[in-house]
N, C-alpha and C positions, 0 to 999 in steps of 0.2 A: 148502682146507687141512684136509680131513678125514683120516681114516686114522690114522697113527701119532701125529701131533701131537695129534689129538683125544683120544688115550688117555693121553699122557704130559704134555701141557701145552696149555693154552688160550692161543694166542698173543694178545698184547694190545698195543695201541699205547700207548706211554708217551712222555713227553718229559721232558727234564731240566728241573728247576725253574730253573736258571740257564743261562747261555750254554754252548754254542751252542744256539740255538733249533731243535733238530732232533727230529723225531718218529721214534721207533725202534720197530719191531716187535720185541718181545722174546718169543721162545719159550724158556722156561726149563726146562731139565732139572734140576729141583730134587730132588737125590738124597739130601741129608743136611742137616745143621745149617746149611750155607751158604745153603740156600734160605730159611731164616728171616731171614737178614740181608737178602736181596733184598726180601722182603716188608716188612721193617722200613724199607727205603729208601722204599718207597711210603707206608707209614703215617706216616713222619716228614716227608713232603712233599718229599723230595729227588728223587723220580721222581713224575711226575704222570700220572694216567690221561688219555688223550686220546680223545675220542669219535669221532674220524674213523675211516674204514674202514682195514683193514689195507693195502689197495692204495695208500692215500694217504700212507703213511709215507715218510720220506726215506731211511731206512736199515733194513736188517734185521739183527738181531743174534741169534745163538743163544748163550745164556748157559748154560754147563755148570757147575753148582754141586754139587759132591759127588763121591764116589768112583765111578769108572767101572769096573765089573767086566767081565771078558771076556764074560759073558753079555749085558751091556748094549751092547756094541759094535755089533751089528746095528741096535739101536734108535737109537743116536746117529747112525749113518750114514743111517738111514731118515728121521729127522726132518730132518737137513740136506738130504737129497735133495728133500724136499717144499717147502723154502724157496727163494726166488730164488737164482740162481747167484752173485750178488754178496754173499751173506750173509757176515757176519764172525762168527767164533767167539771168544767170550771165555771163558777158563778162570778160574773164580772160586773161589779157595781152594786150600789145599795139597793136598787130596784130588784135585781135578780136575787140578791141575797136575803132581803127582808120585805120586799114590797116597796121600799123607799118611802117617799112622801105620800104614797098612795096606800100605805099599809092598812088603813082603816076602811078602805072602799070594800063593799061587800063582794065585788067581783074579782078582787086581786088576791092571788095566791100569796101567802105570807113567806115567800122564798121558794126558789126552785128545789131546795132540799126537801120540801114537802112532797115533791113529785118523783124525784130521782136522787140517787146517791151522788153527793158532790165531793170531789177529791180535793178541790182547792177553792178558796174564796179570795177574790181580789176586791177589797173594799174601796169606797170612794163614790163621789157623786159629781161628775163621773170620775172614775179613776184615770190617771194619766197613762199615756201609752207605755212609758217606762215601767209603770206598776204592772201592766199586763205581762211584759217581758220578764220582770222579776218573779211574778207568780208562776209563769210557765217554766222558768229555769228551776225554781224551787220544786215544782211538781215533778219535772223530768229527772232531776238529780236524786230526789227522794224515792222516785218510783211510784208516786201516788200516795193517797191517804193523807190524813191530817188536814189542817186548814192553814 
């Protein structure tokens, strides 16, 4: 998984501190303040680092946290192309979901779902770390799809 992922995000295997006991490869496109909330979830112990190899994970999730600009669209697509075909995309925060307060800027994509299929939306500006965990639990229990 070199290439684009190596320059934008170092994928890591995390697992939820509570059920379901699923290891998730999380490649985070941390583009703004929402990325701090993702890291807070790790520091608070809501998401735990897992020392297993990336290939041993049960699921792969691409977490898009922050504003996606038109210039970043090729990078988002490239990161997703480097991940397994069954990767689920989570839109984390108002900026990733709709463009947030920047929605009317001519260079802002009006949500990552304009670029890739999104399996789950976690709303908020920024969403709290526990909202991320709840969104991941919901996604993993349901097997994807929906919002």
